[in-house]
C-alpha positions, -999 to 999 in steps of 0.1 A, spaced: -56 88 -6 -90 81 -23 -96 56 -51 -120 70 -76 -126 59 -112 -146 80 -137 -163 63 -166 -179 82 -196 -212 65 -206 -228 72 -239 -262 55 -242 -278 48 -276 -313 34 -272 -346 29 -289 -378 35 -269 -414 46 -272 -422 83 -273 -420 99 -238 -456 110 -240 -467 74 -236 -444 67 -207 -450 93 -180 -482 79 -165 -481 52 -139 -506 28 -124 -522 -4 -138 -548 13 -159 -524 38 -174 -499 10 -183 -527 -9 -200 -536 22 -220 -499 26 -229 -498 -9 -243 -530 -5 -262 -515 25 -281 -481 8 -285 -488 -7 -320 -496 28 -334 -466 48 -323 -432 52 -338 -401 43 -319 -377 71 -309 -339 70 -308 -324 87 -278 -287 94 -271 -277 101 -235 -243 112 -223 -231 114 -186 -203 104 -163 -203 74 -139 -182 77 -107 -171 45 -88 -155 52 -54 -143 19 -41 -119 29 -13 -110 59 8 -122 77 39 -155 92 27 -185 85 4 -177 49 -6 -200 40 -35 -190 4 -42 -184 -23 -15 -171 -58 -18 -198 -83 -6 -187 -118 -16 -159 -139 -30 -153 -175 -40 -132 -201 -21 -103 -196 -44 -107 -159 -53 -75 -149 -35 -56 -174 -57 -71 -163 -90 -52 -139 -112 -85 -126 -124 -103 -123 -90 -128 -149 -102 -158 -150 -79 -154 -115 -64 -187 -95 -62 -193 -58 -56 -225 -39 -48 -226 -3 -61 -246 28 -58 -226 52 -80 -235 88 -89 -241 98 -125 -231 134 -132 -235 159 -160 -198 166 -162 -165 147 -154 -161 167 -121 -176 145 -93 -191 177 -78 -210 186 -110 -248 183 -112 -260 148 -103 -284 132 -128 -290 99 -111 -275 68 -97 -261 35 -110 -274 8 -86 -267 -29 -89 -238 -53 -88 -208 -65 -108 -191 -99 -104 -157 -111 -117 -168 -139 -141 -137 -147 -161 -114 -174 -150 -88 -168 -177 -93 -132 -186 -104 -101 -166 -141 -96 -173 -172 -90 -154 -209 -97 -154 -227 -64 -150 -263 -62 -137 -274 -27 -127 -300 0 -132 -294 36 -142 -319 55 -120 -326 91 -131 -334 115 -103 -337 149 -120 -349 166 -152 -372 152 -178 -362 116 -170 -368 119 -133 -381 86 -119 -373 65 -150 -347 38 -152 -326 19 -177 -314 -17 -171 -279 -28 -181 -271 -66 -182 -241 -81 -199 -204 -87 -201 -179 -60 -193 -144 -68 -204 -114 -51 -188 -105 -29 -218 -104 9 -223 -136 9 -245 -164 -15 -237 -201 -20 -248 -229 -33 -226 -264 -41 -236 -295 -20 -225 -321 -47 -220 -350 -27 -207 -363 3 -187 -392 19 -169 -410 52 -169 -403 70 -201 -379 42 -211 -404 14 -211 -393 -15 -234 -361 4 -242 -333 -15 -259 -299 -3 -269 -262 -1 -261 -241 16 -234 -208 26 -248 -183 32 -220 -148 46 -218 -126 50 -187 -117 87 -184 -99 92 -151 -86 75 -121 -62 81 -92 -38 59 -71 -47 29 -94 -68 20 -123 -94 -2 -107 -129 0 -121 -152 -29 -126 -122 -52 -129 -97 -30 -147 -67 -32 -123 -34 -15 -129 -11 -44 -135 17 -26 -116 0 -34 -83 -7 -71 -89 16 -96 -71 23 -129 -88 2 -157 -75 29 -173 -53 34 -140 -35 -2 -130 -28 -14 -129 8 -37 -155 23 -63 -134 39 -77 -161 62 -73 -153 99 -49 -177 116 -38 -181 151 0 -186 153 28 -180 177 41 -145 173 75 -129 174 92 -125 209 82 -97 232 111 -83 252 110 -59 282 139 -34 279 135 -23 315 157 -52 324 187 -31 311 185 -10 343 188 -40 366 212 -67 375 194 -89 350 213 -73 320 227 -107 310 192 -122 308 182 -93 285 212 -97 263 204 -134 260 168 -127 250 180 -102 224 205 -127 210 179 -155 208 153 -133 191 179 -121 165 191 -157 159 157 -174 157 135 -147 143 154 -116 132 123 -98 146 111 -89 181 89 -64 199 101 -43 228 82 -26 257 95 -1 282 117 11 255 122 46 267 104 65 239 78 86 257 44 71 252 27 106 247 53 112 219 44 79 204 7 90 202 17 124 188 36 109 159 7 87 150 -17 117 151 8 138 130 10 110 104 -27 108 100 -30 146 98 -5 148 70 -20 120 49 -55 133 54 -46 164 34 -55 167 -3 -30 150 -26 -22 184 -42 -10 196 -8 11 165 -2 27 168 -36 41 202 -27 69 182 -10 70 153 -35 103 135 -37 120 122 -68 153 106 -79 171 139 -74 155 150 -41 149 117 -23 132 131 8 95 140 10 62 126 -2 60 97 -25 30 76 -38 44 51 -62 71 31 -45 80 -3 -59 93 -34 -40 108 -61 -62 95 -43 -92 58 -44 -81 41 -12 -70 32 -10 -33 -3 0 -21 8 29 1 20 65 2 49 77 23 67 107 37 105 104 43 130 125 62 165 123 75 175 124 112 208 141 102 200 170 79 218 172 56 231 137 50 254 124 23 253 95 -2 272 85 -34 258 102 -65 255 68 -82 261 31 -75 289 29 -100 322 20 -83 343 44 -104 321 74 -96 334 92 -65 309 120 -66 290 126 -33 255 142 -33 238 160 -5 204 150 7 182 175 25 147 173 40 118 192 26 89 199 51 53 207 44 38 239 57 9 220 71 -2 204 94 9 227 122 38 214 144 43 184 120 80 190 116 86 195 153 68 163 163 86 143 137 120 155 146 114 151 184 102 116 179 131 107 156 157 118 182 141 97 209 141 66 186 177 74 177 187 70 213 168 36 214 187 26 183 221 30 199 209 12 230 197 -18 208 230 -18 189 249 -21 222 227 -50 233 232 -68 200 270 -62 202 270 -78 237 249 -107 225 275 -114 199 302 -114 226 316 -81 216 321 -48 235 289 -28 238 303 1 217 317 -22 189 293 -9 162 290 27 172 319 39 151 300 29 119 273 55 127 294 87 131 278 102 100 248 79 99 223 83 71 193 71 92 159 78 77 125 80 92 93 72 72 56 77 77 36 50 59 -1 52 50 -19 21 36 -53 31 23 -81 5 22 -76 -17 -9 -105 -30 -29 -85 -60 -40 -64 -71 -10 -60 -106 -25 -41 -92 -54 -19 -64 -40 4 -58 -10 11 -27 11 47 -36 8 60 -67 -11 83 -92 4 117 -77 12 146 -75 36 159 -42 50 193 -29 38 203 -12 70 214 -23 104 182 -20 124 146 -10 117 124 3 146 87 4 138 57 20 155 24 6 142 -12 13 149 -37 -13 161 -48 -25 126 -21 -50 119 -7 -60 85 30 -66 91 40 -102 84 73 -120 90 85 -151 72 94 -175 99 129 -190 94 120 -225 106 93 -232 80 89 -201 59 53 -196 71 41 -159 70 35 -149 107 14 -118 115 30 -94 139 1 -87 163 0 -51 174 10 -48 211 0 -16 229 29 8 234 54 -17 218 78 -10 190 88 -37 164 125 -43 159 142 -62 130 178 -67 121 188 -58 86 212 -70 59 241 -50 74 239 -69 108 236 -101 89 269 -94 72 286 -80 103 276 -111 123 288 -134 95 252 -148 95 250 -155 132 219 -132 129 198 -131 97 178 -104 81 145 -121 73 118 -113 47 87 -94 57 58 -78 40 26 -58 47 -8 -70 37 -37 -47 32 -74 -49 39 -105 -35 21 -121 -17 51 -96 2 72 -65 24 66 -33 16 84 -4 37 96 32 27 105 63 47 114 96 30 107 131 44 115 158 28 93 192 28 111 217 32 83 255 35 88 277 62 73 278 62 35 315 55 34 314 24 57 327 -8 41 304 -36 53 320 -69 59 320 -97 85 335 -84 118 371 -96 124 363 -109 159 336 -132 144 358 -147 117 382 -175 122 395 -207 105 363 -226 114 341 -197 105 356 -179 74 340 -147 61 308 -154 41 307 -120 23 330 -98 3 332 -62 15 308 -37 -1 303 1 3 271 7 22 263 40 4 268 24 -31 247 -6 -20 219 17 -7 218 39 -38 216 8 -61 187 -6 -40 167 26 -42 167 28 -80 135 8 -81 116 31 -58 104 52 -88 100 28 -116 100 -9 -126 134 -22 -135 142 -49 -160 161 -69 -133 158 -75 -96 174 -51 -73 209 -57 -58 210 -80 -27 236 -89 -2 235 -124 -18 254 -107 -47 284 -104 -23 282 -139 -9 313 -159 -10 304 -193 -23 
């Protein structure tokens, strides 16, 4: 995914005739000024396209160089500064003939509204204006149409003055150009990430090789403590072949590196919910990511709607891209290995609750488990957006492979501080979801987590969401309910709950998504 904004510039300026502006050198300039009182001014109109590429893998043309102490808290990014060297082209297509460059800086200068201070030169590198420049200096408000003053120039444009009339013509992923940010991505101030690096105790790291020794009770205890105190932990020696772990990361990058037109051939929607998607929302704010989803069991079945009186069941099927080669094979092989790990973890969690190891297995006979490939492109405004907003997972377990970039954060239960999950080589990240919170009658809690983004490096992660069968009625397990610990939740149908939760994946809703708190017995 690349972030490219295209601006149409129409320049109206008054300058001296070109014949008096082509010679250079001290004597020639003196001669030019001597003749200046006797020549007529000339009105010139220029028309070209201005391309600002602020994120992506190749040919970045604008980079973030400075910010203020409170920029990350400002709703208008006050104090943020970019340096640019953007191409000027004859046509809207970025590959059309290049006429010159726009070189300079822009700074976010509005505390209460989104506006910028612009200071840059239009440097012409071809044609009759080759070697000449125009200077733009002024305010650039974040509106569709904007005007900026031409305050001078050089070469054929000596002593030019005029107006640059600008209009945003095209963008992808997000409208972010010189401060014009698509509001769909912007988190409210209280939910934005603090980008300062902090050293803090991380989530537990557990060695699953103990399950093959006489220390199984120690392992069960570690799992139970991690679920109770954190809701998150990392595992090593998990049984998923390490070479397969590397292959799935390579496959994810190969898929997302393709042109967006190729990825959209398997685009998902509200009817066909498996495939590629680039505009997912979390808590009604758009995530800075693109994803590819598929089912481990193909086909799988879910309710057609969240309405309780609707008994219709719909069939979900995977759709696979033709490229990259072996993509489907690698994905399916990896998913089956993680499925084995999922059942192993369910057994350990059951034991940690004092239940038989196979107590939860029956809920997964027709499981609707889904695997996802996540790609988080570099974000030019990481202080405003999130890769994934704060949320809890609806299923039983989530098993995540991540690269070495980092970005996943967990809200610590004890003090609600956001704790980074530091990438550990060859480890997988595990978290318990809402379903286990209800089954355990809150002995274990599903905790909030989110993904922060950065302005320099892309990030990949591969979660597998362990979902029970669609017809399972989720409620506190009978063995964990007694007079002293009555049930804390009313029963709910998992399939209906999941379908209701997913409605916001495609558009912003007027109300917040359904949560397990809606079934809490007060």
